[in-house]
RONU-122634 format. One record per residue (C-alpha): residue number from 1; residue in three letters; x, y, z. Coordinates in steps of 0.2 Angstrom, whole numbers, plus 5000, padded with zeros to 4 digits. Layout:
<vodrens>
<vodren><i>NUM</i><aa>Ala</aa><u>X</u><v>Y</v><w>Z</w></vodren>
...
</vodrens>
This chain:
<vodrens>
<vodren><i>1</i><aa>Met</aa><u>5062</u><v>5006</v><w>5177</w></vodren>
<vodren><i>2</i><aa>Phe</aa><u>5065</u><v>5000</v><w>5161</w></vodren>
<vodren><i>3</i><aa>Gly</aa><u>5083</u><v>4996</v><w>5152</w></vodren>
<vodren><i>4</i><aa>Leu</aa><u>5088</u><v>4998</v><w>5133</w></vodren>
<vodren><i>5</i><aa>Ser</aa><u>5085</u><v>4977</v><w>5131</w></vodren>
<vodren><i>6</i><aa>Glu</aa><u>5066</u><v>4980</v><w>5138</w></vodren>
<vodren><i>7</i><aa>Leu</aa><u>5061</u><v>4993</v><w>5127</w></vodren>
<vodren><i>8</i><aa>Ala</aa><u>5071</u><v>4988</v><w>5112</w></vodren>
<vodren><i>9</i><aa>Val</aa><u>5059</u><v>4973</v><w>5115</w></vodren>
<vodren><i>10</i><aa>Ile</aa><u>5044</u><v>4982</v><w>5116</w></vodren>
<vodren><i>11</i><aa>Leu</aa><u>5049</u><v>4992</v><w>5102</w></vodren>
<vodren><i>12</i><aa>Val</aa><u>5051</u><v>4977</v><w>5090</w></vodren>
<vodren><i>13</i><aa>Val</aa><u>5034</u><v>4971</v><w>5097</w></vodren>
<vodren><i>14</i><aa>Val</aa><u>5027</u><v>4988</v><w>5092</w></vodren>
<vodren><i>15</i><aa>Ile</aa><u>5032</u><v>4987</v><w>5074</w></vodren>
<vodren><i>16</i><aa>Val</aa><u>5029</u><v>4970</v><w>5072</w></vodren>
<vodren><i>17</i><aa>Gly</aa><u>5011</u><v>4974</v><w>5076</w></vodren>
<vodren><i>18</i><aa>Leu</aa><u>5008</u><v>4987</v><w>5067</w></vodren>
<vodren><i>19</i><aa>Ala</aa><u>5017</u><v>4977</v><w>5051</w></vodren>
<vodren><i>20</i><aa>Val</aa><u>5004</u><v>4964</v><w>5052</w></vodren>
<vodren><i>21</i><aa>Lys</aa><u>4989</u><v>4976</v><w>5050</w></vodren>
<vodren><i>22</i><aa>Lys</aa><u>4996</u><v>4987</v><w>5041</w></vodren>
<vodren><i>23</i><aa>Gly</aa><u>5008</u><v>4977</v><w>5027</w></vodren>
<vodren><i>24</i><aa>Pro</aa><u>4995</u><v>4968</v><w>5015</w></vodren>
<vodren><i>25</i><aa>Glu</aa><u>4988</u><v>4987</v><w>5012</w></vodren>
<vodren><i>26</i><aa>Leu</aa><u>5004</u><v>4992</v><w>5008</w></vodren>
<vodren><i>27</i><aa>Val</aa><u>5010</u><v>4977</v><w>4998</w></vodren>
<vodren><i>28</i><aa>Arg</aa><u>4994</u><v>4980</v><w>4988</w></vodren>
<vodren><i>29</i><aa>Ser</aa><u>4996</u><v>4998</v><w>4987</w></vodren>
<vodren><i>30</i><aa>Ala</aa><u>5015</u><v>4996</v><w>4980</w></vodren>
<vodren><i>31</i><aa>Gly</aa><u>5009</u><v>4981</v><w>4966</w></vodren>
<vodren><i>32</i><aa>Lys</aa><u>4997</u><v>4995</v><w>4960</w></vodren>
<vodren><i>33</i><aa>Ser</aa><u>5011</u><v>5006</v><w>4959</w></vodren>
<vodren><i>34</i><aa>Ala</aa><u>5022</u><v>4997</v><w>4952</w></vodren>
<vodren><i>35</i><aa>Arg</aa><u>5010</u><v>4990</v><w>4940</w></vodren>
<vodren><i>36</i><aa>Ile</aa><u>5006</u><v>5009</v><w>4933</w></vodren>
<vodren><i>37</i><aa>Leu</aa><u>5023</u><v>5013</v><w>4931</w></vodren>
<vodren><i>38</i><aa>Lys</aa><u>5027</u><v>4996</v><w>4920</w></vodren>
<vodren><i>39</i><aa>Ala</aa><u>5011</u><v>5001</v><w>4912</w></vodren>
<vodren><i>40</i><aa>Glu</aa><u>5019</u><v>5020</v><w>4909</w></vodren>
<vodren><i>41</i><aa>Lys</aa><u>5037</u><v>5015</v><w>4905</w></vodren>
<vodren><i>42</i><aa>Arg</aa><u>5029</u><v>5001</v><w>4892</w></vodren>
<vodren><i>43</i><aa>Ala</aa><u>5019</u><v>5016</v><w>4884</w></vodren>
<vodren><i>44</i><aa>Gly</aa><u>5032</u><v>5030</v><w>4884</w></vodren>
<vodren><i>45</i><aa>Ser</aa><u>5045</u><v>5018</v><w>4873</w></vodren>
<vodren><i>46</i><aa>Glu</aa><u>5031</u><v>5011</v><w>4861</w></vodren>
<vodren><i>47</i><aa>Gly</aa><u>5029</u><v>5031</v><w>4855</w></vodren>
<vodren><i>48</i><aa>Gly</aa><u>5010</u><v>5032</v><w>4853</w></vodren>
<vodren><i>49</i><aa>Ala</aa><u>4998</u><v>5038</v><w>4866</w></vodren>
<vodren><i>50</i><aa>Pro</aa><u>5000</u><v>5034</v><w>4882</w></vodren>
<vodren><i>51</i><aa>Arg</aa><u>4988</u><v>5022</v><w>4890</w></vodren>
<vodren><i>52</i><aa>Val</aa><u>4976</u><v>5029</v><w>4904</w></vodren>
<vodren><i>53</i><aa>Val</aa><u>4977</u><v>5013</v><w>4919</w></vodren>
<vodren><i>54</i><aa>Gln</aa><u>4963</u><v>5011</v><w>4930</w></vodren>
<vodren><i>55</i><aa>Gly</aa><u>4964</u><v>5015</v><w>4946</w></vodren>
<vodren><i>56</i><aa>Glu</aa><u>4953</u><v>5012</v><w>4959</w></vodren>
<vodren><i>57</i><aa>Val</aa><u>4943</u><v>5026</v><w>4970</w></vodren>
<vodren><i>58</i><aa>Ile</aa><u>4942</u><v>5020</v><w>4992</w></vodren>
<vodren><i>59</i><aa>Asp</aa><u>4934</u><v>5035</v><w>5001</w></vodren>
<vodren><i>60</i><aa>Pro</aa><u>4942</u><v>5037</v><w>5017</w></vodren>
<vodren><i>61</i><aa>Gly</aa><u>4926</u><v>5034</v><w>5028</w></vodren>
<vodren><i>62</i><aa>Arg</aa><u>4921</u><v>5020</v><w>5022</w></vodren>
<vodren><i>63</i><aa>Arg</aa><u>4928</u><v>5002</v><w>5029</w></vodren>
<vodren><i>64</i><aa>Pro</aa><u>4936</u><v>4992</v><w>5018</w></vodren>
<vodren><i>65</i><aa>Thr</aa><u>4923</u><v>4978</v><w>5022</w></vodren>
<vodren><i>66</i><aa>Glu</aa><u>4909</u><v>4987</v><w>5019</w></vodren>
<vodren><i>67</i><aa>Pro</aa><u>4900</u><v>4987</v><w>4999</w></vodren>
<vodren><i>68</i><aa>Pro</aa><u>4903</u><v>5003</v><w>4992</w></vodren>
<vodren><i>69</i><aa>Pro</aa><u>4885</u><v>5014</v><w>4989</w></vodren>
<vodren><i>70</i><aa>Ser</aa><u>4878</u><v>5012</v><w>4976</w></vodren>
</vodrens>
């Protein structure tokens, strides 16, 4: 059957495959979150009313390449 090293190689290949597929989406999401947190921190330190940072609403049933419905 398979030894430990073969299973480790298969696991690494699967992880790399998933990272290539979902990586850009995760990085984009992390960047948006960082911008929102930075804006909230800045608004809190100014002492004024917090600013609203508009986000993007994504329909889970729609593919990212399809244009949004009008």
